[in-house]
C-alpha positions, -999 to +999 in steps of 0.1 A: +586-841-163+548-827-160+529-850-184+508-821-190+524-803-216+506-788-241+515-783-277+513-744-273+542-747-252+562-773-269+561-748-299+569-717-277+601-738-266+604-745-302+603-711-308+626-702-282+654-723-298+652-706-329+665-676-314+691-695-293+726-680-299+715-648-318+733-628-300+725-588-294+702-588-314+666-569-317+640-601-316+608-594-338+586-620-329+551-617-345+526-638-330+517-651-290+534-679-295+569-665-310+564-637-286+564-662-257+595-678-274+615-651-275+609-641-242+615-672-227+650-672-246+658-638-229+650-654-196+668-685-201+696-693-223+704-660-242+702-633-223+717-608-244+690-610-272+672-575-270+634-572-266+610-545-278+574-543-262+560-532-295+563-499-288+592-477-282+609-495-257+636-522-251+633-542-221+655-558-199+628-578-178+594-585-199+562-582-185+535-607-189+517-609-224+496-578-227+514-557-209+539-533-220+574-521-205+562-490-190+530-512-171+544-543-164+581-546-176+616-529-171+630-506-192+663-513-204+659-484-237+642-459-258+644-472-298+616-450-314+600-467-342+628-445-369+657-463-352+643-496-362+648-491-400+685-487-389+687-516-368+671-535-395+694-525-424+726-534-404+714-568-399+713-567-360+675-583-358+661-617-362+627-620-372+600-643-367+569-638-392+540-654-399+531-668-434+494-674-451+514-691-479+550-704-480+566-728-506+586-756-507+618-730-509+602-706-482+588-678-504+563-664-482+531-643-489+512-621-466+497-601-491+470-611-509+455-645-523+447-652-560+452-634-590+474-601-582+456-580-605+419-593-591+427-612-555+403-631-542+415-623-505+431-589-497+457-595-470+480-571-451+503-565-481+538-572-483+547-551-449+582-554-440+590-589-459+614-579-479+632-559-460+635-582-434+644-612-459+672-588-475+685-576-442+689-608-416+678-642-403+640-651-409+622-677-393+585-686-399+556-691-380+526-709-391+497-717-357+475-742-380+498-762-408+476-770-437+482-776-474+463-743-480+498-725-461+524-751-474+518-745-513+534-752-545+534-718-557+529-687-539+502-660-552+527-630-541+565-629-532+566-610-499+597-626-480+620-641-505+627-675-504+660-696-512+655-705-553+653-665-558+679-652-532+703-681-548+694-669-584+698-631-582+727-618-602+735-591-575+747-584-543+721-570-527+710-604-513+742-618-497+724-613-464+695-635-470+694-662-444+664-684-437+661-700-405+634-727-398+596-727-400+580-735-371+544-749-369+520-761-346+527-801-365+565-796-367+599-779-368+609-777-407+643-764-422+660-764-456+682-787-465+712-780-487+693-771-520+673-746-500+642-772-500+625-772-468+624-804-451+612-816-416+636-813-384+616-829-360+576-835-354+557-822-321+549-853-298+518-872-313+524-860-346+529-888-376+549-883-406+515-895-426+498-865-410+521-836-414+523-851-455+488-847-455+491-815-447+513-804-470+510-791-502+538-803-520+563-836-512+582-828-481+610-851-466+608-864-432+629-892-433+654-873-406+630-861-388+633-865-350+610-857-323+603-818-312+620-818-271+599-811-246+598-780-223+620-782-190+603-777-154+618-743-151+604-731-188+567-745-182+573-723-150+585-690-168+560-700-195+531-704-169+538-682-146+558-654-157+553-643-196+517-659-202+500-666-169+465-656-188+475-687-211+470-669-244+490-694-257+464-720-262+438-697-279+465-696-311+472-735-312+445-758-298+458-793-296 
């Protein structure tokens, strides 16, 4: 195993592992590292995973980052934007979104910071987060783990967390499925109560560092070490998926 593996490459492989066994569903990845992870999953352990170029095509062979299916990949199917809602509503989608704030139960905020009636910072709005968390598997990607992101209480609930989903009396949240939260420090998942815990720490990250950068108490007692990429995974990341090294702009460690 090569010894010059970067933190971004460790994160990309962790994102790829989140899609392992997803089946024939549409991968929705927000961010450079999650996009690398989804494409790596398609090229290795989950070949049935459907990939979009972000425009209107599904790809059988993804192009390097920065190019579309029409300018560097192999087009597999045409999927106009109107079809995405049918796919989403049927549950045949697996999303890895970002989070400006996230609490211990996985409630996610991408809408605004501060009192919603007069926010101190306006973000992108709730976007598709409510529909995603109601209809299919959702993971989160946080490129810079900090106590400003991992908070006791989010200012606005965009993506529905485990506490709210379990307390809801109706049946509309029966497909609610939060998977993992991957950051530049660790891979987190949820315990039986729906509370975030640490599944693995990335190589070189201590439990003390992670606790100091998390705004609530988090269990690290069962944490292992996130695995390193294989030689083949490194080749695919560096030569096929991201030859320009865009991953290192998102994760600088």
